[in-house]
N, C-alpha and C positions, 0 to 999 in steps of 0.2 A: 822734153821740157822739165827742168828740175823744179821741185817744190821746196820752198823754204818754210821751215817750221820755226815759229817764234819760240824762243826760249823764255820761259817765265822767270821773273825776278822778284825781289822782295816787294817792289811796288805792286805787282800783281797779287802777291801773297796776302798782303794786308786787306785786299778787297774780296778775298774768298768769303763765302757766306758762313755765318755762325750756324751750322747745320747739325752739330753734334758729332761730326766726323773729325778725325785728325787729318789735317792737310799738311803736306810737306812738299818741298821742291828739291829734287836732286838732279844736277846737271841740266837744269832748266825744265825738267819734266815733273808734272804734278803726280803725287801719290796720295791717295785718300784711303783711310781705313776706318772701320767702325770702332766704337768705344770698346776697350778691352773687356774680357770676361773676368769673373771673380778670381780664379787661380792666378791669373796674370797680376791683378791688382794686389793680391795678398803678398806676392813676391816683391812687388814694387814697395809696398808698405814696409816690409821687413828690411829691405835694403836701405831705404831712406832712414828708418829709425837707427839702424846700426851705424851707417856712415855719418849721419848728422850728430849722433851722440858723441862719437869719437872725434869728429872734426871740431865740434864746439868745445869739448873738454880741453883739447890741445891747441885750439885757435889755429887750425890748419887752413881754413877757408870756408866756402859755402857749398851746401848740397841743395839741389833743386829737383823736385819731381816734375814730370810733365803735367800739364802743358806749360812749356816755356820755349819761346822761339830762340833757336841758336842759329845765328847768321854766320856761316862759315865762308861764304862768298856770295856775290850778288845772285848767283843762280843755284845756290845750295843753302836752303833753309830747312832745318829739321827740328823735331820735337822728341829728343830721346826720352826714354822712360825715367832715367835718373842721370844727373850730371854732378860733377864736383869741379869747382873752380878753386885752385889753391890761392892762398892769401897773396902770393907773389904775382898772381894774374888777376887780382881783383878789379883792375882797370877794364877788363873785358865785360864787366857787368854794368849795363846801362839801365836806365829807368824802363825802357821798352823791351829789351832783349839782351841776349848774350852776343857780343861781337867778337868772334874768333873761337878758336878751339878750346873746349873744356880740357882739363887735365885728364879726367876720367869720364867716359861715357858708358852707360849700361843700357842695353836693350833686353827686354824680357820677351822671349819668343811667344808668338801667337801663330796659329795655323796660317792666318792671312798675311803675316809679315815675315815669316822665317826666311824665305828666299831673298828678300830685299835686305834684311838684317845681316845675313851671312854673305851677301854678294855686294851690291852697290854701296850699302852703308859701310861695310868693312873697308872697302877701297876708299870711300870718301873720308872716313875718319882718319885713315892712315895718311893720306895725302894732305889733310888739313892741319896736321900737327897734334892730334890727340895723342897723349902719352900711352894710355891704356884703354882698351875697349873690352868690356865684359859682355858676354852673351849668356843670359840665364835661361835655362829651359825647364819650365815647371812640370812638363810631362815626364821627362827623363830624370829630373833632379840633378842636372849637370850644369857646370859653369865653365865656359871657355874664357880664358884670359889671353887677350892678344896684346902683346907689348910691342910698340912700334919703334923702340929705341935701338941702340946698337949693343948687343945683337938683337935682331928682331926674333921674337919667339912666341909660341902659342903653348899654353898649358891647359889641360882639361882635368877638372875635378868632378868626382861623383860620390854618391853615397854619403858617408859621414866624414869625408875628408875635409881638411882645413887648408887654408893658404894665407899668405901675407902679400901685401902690395906695397911697393915703394912709393906710390902716389900718396898714400896716407900712412906715414911711418907709425909703426907700433900697432897697427890694426891687424888682428887675426880674424879671419872669416871662416866660420864653421858652417858647412852646407846644411847641416841639420837645423841651424838657426834661421836659414833662409827658406828652405823648402819644407 
């Protein structure tokens, strides 16, 4: 006898308890993680400051830190650490949440989230139309940049290296300023 497992959706998600944990739904399955630790939040803060300053100065779009609900599909609701929505996609921003793929998604690794961030979320962001996905690792001081366009490529930066991103034209990111 086969067992049917109910896939969770946004209507289930909005009824999760406000318990101090981060709740997300990926492919209809709930993921719950505790609040991030200080090194994680320090990196998030640096990234938000850098991206927001550049984006506002050049009127490129909006930067949001977690918690903010990103509804990619009825069974895919996530709260990335940092997102950027370009001005051309401002219609995806609603009063309650983000409806559709951000242009840029950044996840900062924590021991409890690393496998999901590099596995299920990587695949989810690619199939949902995210243009770039950054994975910041505060332990190793590395940044992985996954570009889902054509060609699809992955770049990894470490130490005091710098990189640029097409998603935010003119922005140079120096890892020493992040980590």
